[in-house]
C-alpha angles and dihedrals in degrees: 000000000000092000091049091051091049090049091050092050091049091047092052091050092050092046091051091051091049091049091052091051092047091049090061097040092111091055092049090050090050092050092049092046090049094054090046090054090049090051094050095040106035105032097058090049092050092049091052093045095097091053095057113080095191126129100215093189089070091062105027113055097197096040096122093046090052090053091049091051091051090051090050091050092051091049090051091052091051090049092052092051087055089054097255113142102226114188102189111128124212137185134192110277114200122223115265108219118208109246113258095358094119098040096096098019120122116267095247090051090053090049092048093049093047090049092049092050091050091045091055091050094047094048090050090052093049092048091050090052090049091049091051092049092049091049090056094041101045105024103025094238122157131227092082114142115191110242135167122359124224119263114258121235121220117247090211132022108217097197096050103138094198091055091053092048090049091053091050090045091053090050091051093046093051095052093041090052090047090052090051089049093050096042102041104016096217120197115282088012099178091045088050092054093045095050092047091052094046101042095047086072089057096051098039111104093336132111088255114091132185088250091059091046090050091052093048094047091046091054089050092049092047088060096037101049097057089044090052092051104034108021113030097055089057096053114102104162130062091231089060090052091047091051091050094050091046092051093048093048093045091052090051095050092041096051097040130042127224125339092346089079090065091068090053087053090057085083087064091052090050090063090073095217111195139160090262110039124201111180118219119167091194090061097053091045090053090050090052091047091053090054093052090048087053091052090050092053092046090053088058099045095043089063098035136091086000125028123238098193107133095222094054093043089050092052091051092047091052091055092046091049094055092045087054090049089054091053091049092050091050089052091045090055095046102110099165123131089261106028123194118277117261115245120254091237114050094194098278091117092053090047091053089051090050090057093044098050095035089059091052096057108117102221090188088083092051114055097194096046120089129186089236090063092054091045090051092056091047091051091049089052089050090056091047092050092054093051092048091052091051090049094049093046091059099041094112092049093050091047090064092054112098094205093053093045090050090048090058111069116203114254094013117122112227123239093241091055090052090050090053091050089051091053090047092062123091110269110267094015101082112134089214136354111241090191089075089067096054096094092048093053093043090053091053089049091053089053090052092052092047090054090052090053092050096052114120116255096253093054098044117119121240116291093235091051092050091047090052089050090056089048088053091049091050090054090049090049090049091051089048091051090049092050091051089050089050090050093051092047091046093052091051092063119088096234094168090056093045090053092053132081121287092227 
């Protein structure tokens, strides 16, 4: 009865805690959505800051005061997370443009200034929503209005090419191991087939390779075999066996970090410790032989039918990334009444794979390839990804702008999409270089902007609509600059050498 009462008390405490968490679920969603908006809105602008040579104080009179207000709002958020009840109240302060400062300014300068003014206003609005959510969450104050919800993340990406190749590789490995078992009947045949099928998942498109597994297992066997011959037959008390197992396991976890130590401990499992021990050196040697047969088979299946060389995987990932960027740009420019649905993965997964496999390229085999060149291309892709996310996030807003909708002609492929398709081709095999048409398209865009400036007063579009059009142009210019940076970094890499043999 006492245990049941204690259980009931504990259950009531847990239920009360869960109810309190559920009561503030809306606030937590608002906080998470706010930080996601800051990440998508603010980080791309900060990354592109060094590419914009614009002195915003010359065009926005209260630019410094706006920056100071943003700093104060960030400090107040930090104070509230520390539990300090800050009472300072803020409101969105619009940018105050200097009269006539943008009249004769270049078009890209006008676009950059309009984008910066809108960025400051959007960040202020997001920080105000975060402040309201934290007031309700931490101090139980009212006036909280639920806003945006955080974006969900898929538990499984259906079109992951590496996952499909891994499944086919496992299928091939299983039947190849079964054929070896039937044809040659190696020791521990079924265990050999099982281990090959299981461990191929570990070495397929991961930092772990069969060579690393072979080294780890060999180190485990080097320690286990002498112990099996010289030490275990002399043990007569269970405390001695416990001390041996503790020492072996401690050495494994001390020498190796994380899950890698488990493979070292496989040597302990190979000893076959039981209540009734019968020592047979032939048996442990056969077990070791089956493991090395497994490594040999994995070395074959890891490189066939699909290669696992980092340099070739990286080259394929670069082409896939730019094809994905072209699809995203087509969706971002789809301003129909029922536009196409945005994909679940916006390319972040491909970008993470680019960083992972680019860092694993062994430049020692390629004299003209340097790690800085690979890192430069990855950083350029990072910048491009941030600008694409900002463009996709505002697709619905841009679709309601008449100037932007008129700028996009139905059935016409945009220049940025063509540039992405050019970058997605194998180096040296492009049917045409879309980058040669950049100046031509930019000149036509300048003519369009000049015509907008020369419209009579009664036929001018609304000021907010025109400002949003310049914001859109600034995003397009940022994407174009990122694509040109990607092209320069891509041409600096020796792709022909990376596609060749290492020897």
